[in-house]
MARGUMAR-729950 format. One line per field, with one value per atom (N, C-alpha, C): z negated, y, x negated; atom name; residue number from 1. Coordinates in steps of 0.001 Angstrom, whole numbers, plus 524288, in hexadecimal, padded with zeros to 5 digits. Layout:
BEGIN
up = c(Z  ...)
north = c(Y  ...)
east = c(X  ...)
atom = c(CA  ...)
n = c(NUM  ...)
//
This chain:
BEGIN
up = c(7190C  7180C  71BE9  71FF9  723DB  721D4  71D34  71AFC  7179F  716CD  71379  71671  71393  715E9  716D3  71A14  71B2C  717BA  71683  71333  71555  71774  719D2  715C3  710EC  70CFB  708D5  70956  70573  70636  70272  702ED  702E8  7059B  705E1  700E5  6FED0  6FA59  6FBCC  6F869  6F954  6F925  6F6A8  6F5DE  6FA8E  6FE47  702DD  70677  70780  70AEC  7108B  71377  718ED  71BE7  71E6C  720C0  72656  72913  72E77  73234  73152  734A1  73A56  73B40  7409C  743A0  740DE  74372  742C3  73F9A  73E59  742E6  744AE  748D6  746B4  74A19  74866  74439  7449A  740B9  73B32  73A9C  7357E  733BC  73747  735EA  733F4  73652  7349E  72F1A  72E14  728DA  724D3  7263A  722AA  7217E  72585  724CC  72142  721F8  71EBD  71901  71808  712A0  7102F  7133B  71139  70F8E  712C3  71167  70CA7  70C8C  70836  70309  702E7  6FE11  6FC93  70073  6FF37  6FCA4  6FE50  6FBDB  6F645  6F572  6F024  6EC96  6EE95  6EB71  6EAC4  6EF03  6EEF7  6EDAB  6EEC1  6EDEF  6EA00  6E7B9  6E3C4  6E5CB  6EACF  6ECF2  6EA05  6E7D1  6E4E2  6E887  6EB22  6EF21  6EE1E  6F060  6F046  6F5C8  6F7AD  6FCF0  6FC9A  6FFE7  70032  70568  70535  709E4  70AEA  70E7B  70F2A  713A3  712A7  71694  71A7B  71E0A  721D9  71EFB  71FF8  71D00  71FAF  71C72  71E23  71A41  71BD6  7183E  71AE7  71806  71A3A  71AE5  71D61  71E50  721DD  725A9  72975  72E70  72ED4  73312  73846  7384C  73D44  74130  7404F  73BFD  73D1F  7391E  739DA  73CDE  73F7D  742B0  73FB0  73B07  73815  73686  7343A  73269  736FA  73B3D  73FDF  741F9  741A3  74344  73FEF  73AF1  73766  7390C  73A5E  73C15  74159  744DC  749E7  7492E  74583  74478  74237  73EE3  73C60  7402E  74455  74813  74D23  74D22  751AE  7564B  75568  759A0  759F9  75766  75794  759B6  75EDC  76113  75FB3  75F65  75E24  75A32  75739  75372  7533A  75109  75090  74B75  74BAD  74702  743D0  74061  73CF0  73770  733BB  72E55  72C67  72836  72675  720B3  71E12  718D6  71962  71619  7167B  71156  7119F  70CDC  70E17  70A49  70AD5  70A47  70DD3  70DBB  708A9  70651  7014E  6FCFA  6FD51  6F97E  6FA59  6FF3F  70059  6FDC4  6FE43  6FBDB  6F5F0  6F394  6EDEE  6EC56  6EF85  6EE64  6EEA9  6F28C  6F31F  6EE70  6ECBB  6E82E  6E347  6E2AA  6DE20  6DE3A  6E2ED  6E371  6E19D  6E21A  6E072  6DA95  6D7A5  6D1ED  6CF84  6D214  6CFC4  6D2AC  6D788  6DAA5  6D87E  6D8E3  6D742  6DBAC  6DA6E  6DE69  6E134  6E666  6E988  6EAC9  6E931  6EA3A  6EECC  6F0ED  6F4E7  6F32E  6F4F8  6F358  6F820  6F82D  6FC49  6FB22  6FECE  6FE5F  70290  7015B  704EA  701B3  7040D  70143  703CC  70646  70840  70D96  70E34  71330  715FC  71AD6  71D73  7233E  72585  72B29  72DED  732B1  735C6  73688  736F4  737B5  7331D  72E53  729B0  72915  72A11  72971  72D2F  73228  73605  7357E  73353  73249  72E20  72A26  72613  7286B  72BB9  72E15  731C1  734F0  738A7  735CE  73169  72E5E  72C2D  72A8F  7288A  72CC0  731AA  735EC  738D0  736C1  73938  73ED9  73FAA  744D1  744C5  74969  749DA  7496A  746C5  74657  74B9C  74C53  75156  75246  75721  75873  7573C  7564D  754A8  75869  75977  75CC2  7593A  759F0  756AE  756FB  752C7  75279  756E3  757E2  75BDA  7614E  76258  76764  767D6  763A1  763A3  76475  761E3  7626A  76808  76A5A  76FBF  77386  772B2  77600  7756B  77087  76F9A  7723D  77222  7748F  77A6D  77CF3  78293  783BC  7808B  7814C  780F3  77D1C  77C83  7816A  78396  78849  78CE4  78D74  791C4  7912C  78C50  78B61  78C80  78B05  78BFC  791DB  794B3  79A65  79CDF  79A5B  79C54  79A6D  79754  79570  790C6  78E0B  7897A  78477  780BE  77BC3  7772F  7781F  773F2  77567  77252  77368  76E53  76E5F  76986  76794  76B15  76996  769EF  765B0  765A6  7624A  76350  76027  75A8B  759DD  7548D  75165  753D3  7511F  74FC0  75359  75249  74DF1  74E26  74A24  744C0  74460  73F58  73D57  740C9  73F1B  73C0E  73C4C  739CE  73687  735F6  73346  72D52  72B5F  725B5  72350  71EB1  71C01  716C1  7138A  70E72  70B32  7085B  70550  6FF90  6FC35  6F68F  6F46F  6F26B  6F068  6EA71  6E80C  6E252  6DFED  6E274  6E05E  6E01F  6E43B  6E444  6E03F  6DFBD  6DBED  6D660  6D556  6D013  6CF00  6D249  6D145  6D23C  6D673  6D7EC  6D5E8  6D366  6D1A7  6D632  6DA9B  6DF81  6DFCE  6E144  6E198  6E6C4  6EAF5  6F00E  6F026  6F33F  6F3AD  6F77E  6F763  6FAF9  700AE  7043A  709C9  70BBD  709A5  70B4C  70A63  7061D  704F4  708DB  70A3E  70E0E  71354  71515  71A22  71A09  715E6  7156B  715B9  712A5  71284  717A5  71A26  71F26  7234B  723D3  727D0  726C5  721DE  72093  721EA  720DB  72202  727E1  72ADA  73081  732CD  730BD  732AB  73190  72CDD  72B80  72EF6  72FE4  73333  738C9  73ABC  74001  74066  73C54  73C58  73C3D  73919  738C4  73DF1  7405B  74563  7498D  7497F  74D4F  74C8A  747AC  74690  7485C  747B4  74965  74F47  75200  757B4  75A54  75749  7597F  75A56  75F15  76069  75F8F  75D5B  75C99  761DF  7623F  766F4  76793  76C54  76D58  76F67  76D0E  76EC1  7717F)
north = c(2488B  24A45  24E6D  24F4C  25332  258BB  25986  25ECB  26018  25C4C  25D1B  25FC8  262A1  264EB  260D2  2620B  25E73  25FDE  25BF0  25CBF  25990  25C3A  25991  257BB  259A4  2587B  25493  2526E  24EB1  24D51  24A68  248DC  24D91  24D02  25110  250E5  2557D  255E6  25955  25963  25C87  2625B  263DC  2696C  26BFD  268F6  26B39  26D8B  272A1  2750F  2732A  27378  271E3  27563  2730F  2760F  27473  27222  2708E  271C4  27651  27801  2788E  27A16  27AD3  275B6  27150  26C32  268EE  26AB8  2679B  26781  262E9  26281  263D6  26475  265E9  26256  25D57  259A7  25B23  25C48  25DAF  262F7  266AB  26BDA  26B84  2681A  26761  26519  26152  25F04  2631F  26642  26A4B  26E48  26FED  273B2  27172  26C7D  269F8  269D5  26848  267FE  26D6E  27132  2768C  278AB  277D9  279AC  276BF  271BD  26E8D  2706E  27121  272C0  27857  27BA9  28100  280F8  27D7F  27D01  27AF6  27791  275A2  27A21  27D86  281DA  28636  2879E  28C52  28B57  286AB  28597  28130  27F2C  27B2B  275D9  274C2  26F9A  26B7E  26774  2637E  25F8A  26137  25DE9  25CA5  25859  256A1  254DC  2565E  254DF  25087  24C99  24850  24892  2489E  248BE  24329  24089  23AE4  2399B  235FA  2343A  23084  22E4B  22A8C  225AE  22457  22025  21AD2  216DF  2116B  20E30  20964  205FB  202AF  1FEFE  1FB6B  1FE07  1FB28  1FCD0  20193  201DD  20629  20429  204D8  20279  20541  20A1C  20CF2  20A9E  209C8  20BB3  21126  2139A  2189D  217C8  21BD2  21B21  21904  21B2C  21961  213A8  21266  20D0D  2093F  20B01  207B4  2066A  20A2F  2093A  2051F  20520  20136  1FBBB  1FB30  1F623  1F495  1F855  1F726  1F500  1F755  1F56C  1EFEB  1EEDB  1E9BD  1E572  1E6C7  1E2BC  1E2E2  1E5CE  1E5E7  1E8DD  1EC9F  1EFA4  1F531  1F61E  1FB41  1FAA6  1FB04  1FA42  1FEA2  20389  207F9  20B86  20E5A  21225  216AF  21AFB  21FA5  21F64  220B6  22089  22584  2255F  229C0  22797  22B1C  2298B  22C71  22A76  22CB5  22B99  22F13  22DDE  22A64  22687  222CD  2227D  2204E  21F56  21B44  21803  2141A  216C2  21595  2180E  216DA  21265  21118  214AA  21611  219B5  21F3C  22097  225AE  225F2  221C3  2219D  2222B  21F8C  21FED  22575  227F5  22D53  23105  23040  23396  23304  22E2E  22D4C  22FB7  22F21  23159  2374B  23985  23F36  24191  23E9E  2409B  241A2  23E99  23F1B  2414F  24057  24204  24686  24782  24B8B  25101  25456  259C9  25CC9  25F63  26205  26631  2666C  26A35  268A7  263E2  261FF  25E2B  25D2E  2591D  25539  25062  24C18  24919  24803  244C5  23F12  23C99  2370C  23439  2335C  230C2  22D17  228BF  224E8  22491  22051  21F80  22214  22449  2267E  22246  220FC  21C7A  21D9A  21B37  21B9B  217C8  2190A  2155A  2103B  21098  20BDA  2081A  20A28  206DD  20519  208A3  20763  20323  203BC  1FFE6  1FAC0  1FB07  1F634  1F2FB  1F5A1  1F2E4  1F057  1F346  1F139  1ECB1  1ED51  1E933  1E438  1E4CC  1E038  1DD60  1E052  1DDED  1DAA7  1DC68  1D98F  1D5ED  1D548  1D1EB  1D390  1D8B4  1DAE1  1DDF7  1DEDA  1E238  1E7E4  1EB2D  1F0B5  1F36D  1F7CD  1FA9B  1FD1B  1FE86  201BA  20769  20A94  20FED  213F2  217F8  21C54  220E8  22357  227D0  22C31  22F0E  2333D  23730  238E9  23CF0  23B03  23609  233CF  233B6  2321A  231E9  23754  23B35  24089  2427A  24144  242E3  2405C  23B53  23891  23AE4  23C3E  23EA3  243FB  246E0  24C13  24BA0  247EE  24718  2454D  241AA  23FB1  24410  2477B  24BE6  24F3D  25068  253B9  25114  24C04  24927  248FD  2483C  24812  24D5C  25181  256BC  257E5  25621  256C8  253C3  24F66  24C2B  24E1C  25249  25481  251BE  24EBC  24BE2  24E89  24F16  2518B  24DC0  248F5  2451A  2405A  23F5E  23AF0  238FA  23409  23170  23357  2344B  235C9  23BAF  23E2B  243D1  24536  249B9  24B7C  24C92  24E6F  24F5F  24A51  24626  24120  23F0D  23F7D  23DA8  240E2  24605  2497E  24819  24752  24618  240BC  23D4C  23808  23810  23C71  23C78  24156  244CD  249BE  24932  24561  244E1  2419E  24336  240A1  23E6D  23CE2  23AA9  23E81  23C71  23FBC  23E25  2420F  24146  240AF  23C11  23B1B  23B69  23DE1  23E12  240AC  244BD  2478C  243F8  240E7  23D3C  238EB  23717  232F7  234E8  239DC  23BFF  23D81  240F1  242F8  23EEF  23BED  23835  232B1  23202  22CCD  228F5  22AD2  227DD  2242A  21F55  21B59  21869  21A78  217D2  212AF  20F1E  209EE  20A0E  20622  205EF  2057C  207B2  20773  201D5  1FE90  1F916  1F673  1F7DC  1F5AD  1F7AB  1FC9A  1FEE3  1FC34  1FB72  1F8E9  1F355  1F082  1EB17  1EACC  1EE02  1EDCB  1EFA2  1F374  1F561  1F126  1EEC5  1EABC  1E619  1E47E  1E01A  1E148  1E61F  1E781  1E796  1E9F5  1EA1E  1E497  1E12C  1DBC9  1D902  1D9C0  1D763  1D986  1DE92  1E117  1DEF4  1DE26  1DC11  1D688  1D35A  1CDFB  1CDF1  1D15E  1D1A2  1D35C  1D732  1D91F  1D4EC  1D21D  1CDE3  1C999  1C852  1C42E  1C5B0  1CAB3  1CC7F  1CC7B  1CD09  1CD4B  1C7FD  1C3D5  1BE91  1BCB6  1BB9A  1B9D9  1B401  1B243  1AC8F  1A9E8  1A505  1A1F3  1A05B  1A071  19EBE  1992B  195DE  19072  18F56)
east = c(C0C87  C072B  C0569  C088E  C0724  C0751  C09AD  C09F2  C0538  C01CB  BFD3B  BF8D4  BF596  BF0F6  BECCC  BE904  BE4B6  BE008  BDCEF  BD85B  BD3D1  BCFFC  BCB80  BC78B  BC7FA  BC3FB  BC5C1  BCA74  BCC45  BD1F0  BD42E  BD9B3  BDD63  BE1B6  BE5B5  BE902  BEA4C  BEDCF  BF279  BF660  BFB08  BF9EB  BF5A3  BF471  BF1CC  BF00E  BED77  BF198  BF159  BF54C  BF4BC  BF8E8  BF8CC  BF4FD  BF123  BECD6  BEB80  BEF48  BEE21  BF2A4  BF500  BF953  BF7AF  BF2CB  BF0F3  BF0B0  BF06C  BF019  BF50A  BF8AD  BFD4A  C0124  C02B8  C06AF  C0C10  C0FF6  C1542  C1790  C1690  C18A2  C16E4  C11E1  C0FCD  C11E3  C123F  C1443  C19E4  C1CEA  C2255  C2281  C1F28  C1EDC  C1D49  C196E  C1788  C1BCE  C1EA4  C22E1  C2720  C2858  C2C59  C2AAB  C25D4  C23FC  C2397  C21CC  C2155  C269F  C2A98  C2FD9  C31EE  C3102  C32D3  C3085  C2B5A  C28CA  C2A3E  C2B39  C2CDF  C323D  C35B9  C3ADA  C3A50  C3679  C3585  C33D5  C305A  C2E5C  C3262  C3505  C3844  C3DFF  C3FE2  C4571  C4670  C4233  C42D5  C4459  C4349  C447B  C413F  C43AD  C40C4  C3E31  C3A09  C37A4  C31F5  C3043  C2AD1  C296D  C24D6  C2323  C1F12  C1FB1  C1BEE  C1912  C13E6  C109F  C0EC2  C1168  C10CD  C0D12  C0988  C05C7  C085F  C0557  C0765  C095B  C0E3A  C10B7  C103E  C0F6C  C0F40  C1260  C13C7  C1682  C1AA0  C1CEC  C20D8  C2623  C29BC  C2F2A  C2F77  C2BF1  C2BEE  C2E87  C339C  C369C  C35ED  C3417  C33E6  C300F  C2B13  C27E2  C25BC  C2391  C20FB  C1BE3  C19DD  C1524  C1071  C0F66  C0AD5  C0B5C  C0FD8  C10B0  C110C  C1366  C13AB  C0E49  C0AC1  C0561  C02B8  C0403  C01CA  C0380  C0873  C0A77  C082D  C0784  C051A  BFF97  BFCAE  BF760  BF787  BFB5B  BFBBA  BFD27  C0011  C01B4  BFE96  BFA4F  BF6DD  BF904  BFC92  BFEF0  BFCBD  BF85C  BF5E9  BF05C  BEFB6  BEA78  BE6AE  BE89B  BE533  BE7E4  BE4BC  BE6B8  BE2E0  BE4B7  BE16F  BDE5C  BD977  BD61B  BD6ED  BDAC4  BDBFC  BDCDD  BDDBC  BDED8  BE3A6  BE605  BEAF8  BEBF4  BEEE9  BF0E6  BF5B8  BF63C  BFA8C  BFD81  C023B  C0540  C096E  C0A91  C0EB2  C1400  C17A0  C1CBE  C1FA8  C1E9A  C210E  C1F0F  C1A14  C17DB  C19EA  C1B1C  C1D87  C22E4  C25E0  C2B12  C2AAF  C26E9  C2639  C249D  C2158  C1FBE  C2464  C27D2  C2C69  C3013  C30E7  C3442  C31DE  C2CD1  C2A30  C2A46  C29D1  C29CF  C2EF6  C3336  C3852  C3883  C359A  C35E0  C30E5  C2C65  C2774  C24DB  C2669  C23E1  C24DE  C20EF  C2193  C2432  C286C  C2B8C  C285B  C2905  C262C  C20A0  C1F0A  C19BC  C19D5  C1542  C14C8  C10AD  C1151  C0DF6  C0C02  C0703  C04C1  C0608  C08BA  C0A06  C06DD  C01F5  BFE4E  BFAEB  BF981  BF654  BF0EF  BEFB6  BEA6A  BE98A  BE4EB  BE336  BE01D  BE1A2  BDF5B  BDEA1  BDAAD  BD9E0  BDD77  BDEEB  BE209  BDF19  BDA00  BD6DD  BD7A8  BD773  BD81D  BDDC8  BE16B  BE6F6  BE8B2  BE761  BE90F  BE613  BE162  BDE7E  BE14F  BE362  BE658  BEB34  BEDF8  BF2C1  BF18E  BED7E  BEC0A  BEA7C  BE7C5  BE62E  BEAEC  BEEE6  BF3AC  BF666  BF5F5  BF86C  BF4C6  BF009  BEC15  BEB0A  BEA9D  BE998  BE479  BE260  BDDCA  BDF83  BDC8D  BDE15  BDDA7  BE04B  BE019  BDACF  BD9D5  BD553  BD6A6  BD2B1  BD3BF  BD176  BD4B2  BD324  BD1B8  BCD2C  BCBBB  BCFC5  BD053  BD432  BD384  BCEC4  BCDE2  BCF67  BCE66  BCFEB  BD5E2  BD881  BDE35  BE088  BDE4A  BE04B  BDF9A  BDB2C  BDA2A  BDDFF  BDF0E  BE2D1  BE849  BE9C0  BEED9  BEF38  BEAF0  BEAD5  BEBC5  BE92D  BE9DB  BEF71  BF178  BF6C7  BFAC8  BFA1F  BFDB6  BFDE0  BF957  BF91D  BFBBE  BFAEE  BFD54  C0341  C0515  C0ABA  C0D42  C0A9F  C0CB9  C0CF2  C0900  C090D  C0D8A  C0EEB  C132D  C187F  C1876  C1D5A  C1FAE  C1C87  C1E7C  C1C9F  C203B  C1EF3  C1F04  C20BB  C2122  C1DD6  C19C6  C1653  C13FE  C1271  C10D0  C0B81  C07E5  C0294  C0204  C0078  BFFBA  BFB10  BF8CF  BF462  BF61E  BFAEE  BFCE1  BFD11  BFEFB  BFF5F  BF9F5  BF649  BF0F5  BEE80  BEF44  BED1E  BEF41  BF463  BF6C5  BF530  BF39C  BF210  BECF7  BEA0E  BE4ED  BE3E0  BE7B9  BE6BC  BE6DE  BE9DF  BEA83  BE622  BE478  BE022  BE1FB  BDE4D  BDF91  BE2BD  BE69A  BEA16  BEA10  BEA48  BEA08  BEF97  BF0D9  BF621  BF666  BF27B  BF23C  BF704  BF8FF  BFD85  C024D  C031F  C0788  C06BC  C01FE  C00E9  C0204  C00AB  C015B  C06FE  C0925  C0E6A  C12AF  C1223  C163C  C152F  C10A1  C0EF3  C0F03  C0D10  C0D34  C0890  C0993  C057B  C05FD  C03AE  C0415  C0125  C0309  C00AC  BFC19  BF8AF  BF43D  BF604  BF2FA  BF43B  BF44B  BF0F4  BF0D9  BF624  BF8B2  BFDDF  C01EB  C017C  C0516  C048C  BFFB2  BFEC9  C00D3  BFFAF  C018A  C0774  C0A22  C0FCF  C123C  C0FCE  C11C5  C117B  C0CE8  C0C2A  C0FB9  C102A  C1392  C1949  C1AF9  C2064  C215E  C1DC7  C1E6E  C1E7A  C1B24  C1AF9  C2021  C2237  C273D  C2B95  C2B72  C2F5F  C2F1E  C2A60  C29B4  C2BD8  C2AED  C2CF6  C32E9  C352C  C3ADD  C3D45  C3ADF  C3CCC  C3C71  C3801  C3747  C3B51  C3C7B  C4048  C45C1  C4721  C4C48  C4CE3  C4884  C48AA  C487D  C47D2  C47BC  C4D5F  C4EC4  C540E  C549B  C5903  C59CA  C5A8F  C58C8  C597C  C5F37  C6111  C6675  C665D  C6995  C69C9  C6EEA)
atom = c(N  CA  C  N  CA  C  N  CA  C  N  CA  C  N  CA  C  N  CA  C  N  CA  C  N  CA  C  N  CA  C  N  CA  C  N  CA  C  N  CA  C  N  CA  C  N  CA  C  N  CA  C  N  CA  C  N  CA  C  N  CA  C  N  CA  C  N  CA  C  N  CA  C  N  CA  C  N  CA  C  N  CA  C  N  CA  C  N  CA  C  N  CA  C  N  CA  C  N  CA  C  N  CA  C  N  CA  C  N  CA  C  N  CA  C  N  CA  C  N  CA  C  N  CA  C  N  CA  C  N  CA  C  N  CA  C  N  CA  C  N  CA  C  N  CA  C  N  CA  C  N  CA  C  N  CA  C  N  CA  C  N  CA  C  N  CA  C  N  CA  C  N  CA  C  N  CA  C  N  CA  C  N  CA  C  N  CA  C  N  CA  C  N  CA  C  N  CA  C  N  CA  C  N  CA  C  N  CA  C  N  CA  C  N  CA  C  N  CA  C  N  CA  C  N  CA  C  N  CA  C  N  CA  C  N  CA  C  N  CA  C  N  CA  C  N  CA  C  N  CA  C  N  CA  C  N  CA  C  N  CA  C  N  CA  C  N  CA  C  N  CA  C  N  CA  C  N  CA  C  N  CA  C  N  CA  C  N  CA  C  N  CA  C  N  CA  C  N  CA  C  N  CA  C  N  CA  C  N  CA  C  N  CA  C  N  CA  C  N  CA  C  N  CA  C  N  CA  C  N  CA  C  N  CA  C  N  CA  C  N  CA  C  N  CA  C  N  CA  C  N  CA  C  N  CA  C  N  CA  C  N  CA  C  N  CA  C  N  CA  C  N  CA  C  N  CA  C  N  CA  C  N  CA  C  N  CA  C  N  CA  C  N  CA  C  N  CA  C  N  CA  C  N  CA  C  N  CA  C  N  CA  C  N  CA  C  N  CA  C  N  CA  C  N  CA  C  N  CA  C  N  CA  C  N  CA  C  N  CA  C  N  CA  C  N  CA  C  N  CA  C  N  CA  C  N  CA  C  N  CA  C  N  CA  C  N  CA  C  N  CA  C  N  CA  C  N  CA  C  N  CA  C  N  CA  C  N  CA  C  N  CA  C  N  CA  C  N  CA  C  N  CA  C  N  CA  C  N  CA  C  N  CA  C  N  CA  C  N  CA  C  N  CA  C  N  CA  C  N  CA  C  N  CA  C  N  CA  C  N  CA  C  N  CA  C  N  CA  C  N  CA  C  N  CA  C  N  CA  C  N  CA  C  N  CA  C  N  CA  C  N  CA  C  N  CA  C  N  CA  C  N  CA  C  N  CA  C  N  CA  C  N  CA  C  N  CA  C  N  CA  C  N  CA  C  N  CA  C  N  CA  C  N  CA  C  N  CA  C  N  CA  C  N  CA  C  N  CA  C  N  CA  C  N  CA  C  N  CA  C  N  CA  C  N  CA  C  N  CA  C  N  CA  C  N  CA  C  N  CA  C  N  CA  C  N  CA  C  N  CA  C  N  CA  C  N  CA  C  N  CA  C  N  CA  C  N  CA  C  N  CA  C  N  CA  C  N  CA  C  N  CA  C  N  CA  C  N  CA  C  N  CA  C  N  CA  C  N  CA  C  N  CA  C  N  CA  C  N  CA  C  N  CA  C  N  CA  C  N  CA  C  N  CA  C  N  CA  C  N  CA  C  N  CA  C  N  CA  C  N  CA  C  N  CA  C  N  CA  C  N  CA  C  N  CA  C  N  CA  C  N  CA  C  N  CA  C)
n = c(1  1  1  2  2  2  3  3  3  4  4  4  5  5  5  6  6  6  7  7  7  8  8  8  9  9  9  10  10  10  11  11  11  12  12  12  13  13  13  14  14  14  15  15  15  16  16  16  17  17  17  18  18  18  19  19  19  20  20  20  21  21  21  22  22  22  23  23  23  24  24  24  25  25  25  26  26  26  27  27  27  28  28  28  29  29  29  30  30  30  31  31  31  32  32  32  33  33  33  34  34  34  35  35  35  36  36  36  37  37  37  38  38  38  39  39  39  40  40  40  41  41  41  42  42  42  43  43  43  44  44  44  45  45  45  46  46  46  47  47  47  48  48  48  49  49  49  50  50  50  51  51  51  52  52  52  53  53  53  54  54  54  55  55  55  56  56  56  57  57  57  58  58  58  59  59  59  60  60  60  61  61  61  62  62  62  63  63  63  64  64  64  65  65  65  66  66  66  67  67  67  68  68  68  69  69  69  70  70  70  71  71  71  72  72  72  73  73  73  74  74  74  75  75  75  76  76  76  77  77  77  78  78  78  79  79  79  80  80  80  81  81  81  82  82  82  83  83  83  84  84  84  85  85  85  86  86  86  87  87  87  88  88  88  89  89  89  90  90  90  91  91  91  92  92  92  93  93  93  94  94  94  95  95  95  96  96  96  97  97  97  98  98  98  99  99  99  100  100  100  101  101  101  102  102  102  103  103  103  104  104  104  105  105  105  106  106  106  107  107  107  108  108  108  109  109  109  110  110  110  111  111  111  112  112  112  113  113  113  114  114  114  115  115  115  116  116  116  117  117  117  118  118  118  119  119  119  120  120  120  121  121  121  122  122  122  123  123  123  124  124  124  125  125  125  126  126  126  127  127  127  128  128  128  129  129  129  130  130  130  131  131  131  132  132  132  133  133  133  134  134  134  135  135  135  136  136  136  137  137  137  138  138  138  139  139  139  140  140  140  141  141  141  142  142  142  143  143  143  144  144  144  145  145  145  146  146  146  147  147  147  148  148  148  149  149  149  150  150  150  151  151  151  152  152  152  153  153  153  154  154  154  155  155  155  156  156  156  157  157  157  158  158  158  159  159  159  160  160  160  161  161  161  162  162  162  163  163  163  164  164  164  165  165  165  166  166  166  167  167  167  168  168  168  169  169  169  170  170  170  171  171  171  172  172  172  173  173  173  174  174  174  175  175  175  176  176  176  177  177  177  178  178  178  179  179  179  180  180  180  181  181  181  182  182  182  183  183  183  184  184  184  185  185  185  186  186  186  187  187  187  188  188  188  189  189  189  190  190  190  191  191  191  192  192  192  193  193  193  194  194  194  195  195  195  196  196  196  197  197  197  198  198  198  199  199  199  200  200  200  201  201  201  202  202  202  203  203  203  204  204  204  205  205  205  206  206  206  207  207  207  208  208  208  209  209  209  210  210  210  211  211  211  212  212  212  213  213  213  214  214  214  215  215  215  216  216  216  217  217  217  218  218  218  219  219  219  220  220  220  221  221  221  222  222  222  223  223  223  224  224  224  225  225  225)
//
């Protein structure tokens, strides 16, 4: 979804040209360059391709886990004392897989499709996860405060000669730059039907809980007699 343009007056669509190059960090610029080259090959060389613009993914069977999904599990088990007050477009990873399979047969070549479902605040999202785990939701830090803290941290790290650190202004900026997205094109062309976010949160938390129990059981050593 980082290749999409921003729209302050309504939901984002595939037709909005990229309009925030002046604020885009290197990660986004790389994504944009990749998609631009890909679509140009579709137009000029007949590459039979379709591009999917995917929102932040959640769902079960995340063994790594990914940062977003891992945060959901942290909230569910009471391991997230604070979070940033931002909002994001979300999508179930299972629905992403279904969209990709459908795009192979139903997608219009050289087109791109927004694969995003519900737009939700972190406050609401983590509240759902915390409720599933019978935990209190995290406290929230305003976006501007978080950005200011990241800005100071970056300067201190650079003074210390470090170029790799977890908290950055780019990461904070990207956590809140995306808004509601219109998935009508995917629903029509790909016959895509994403599931409710509540189902995604439920299945994610249940899977992580099961995974934690299995891991704990494997780590229990038998008694020696």
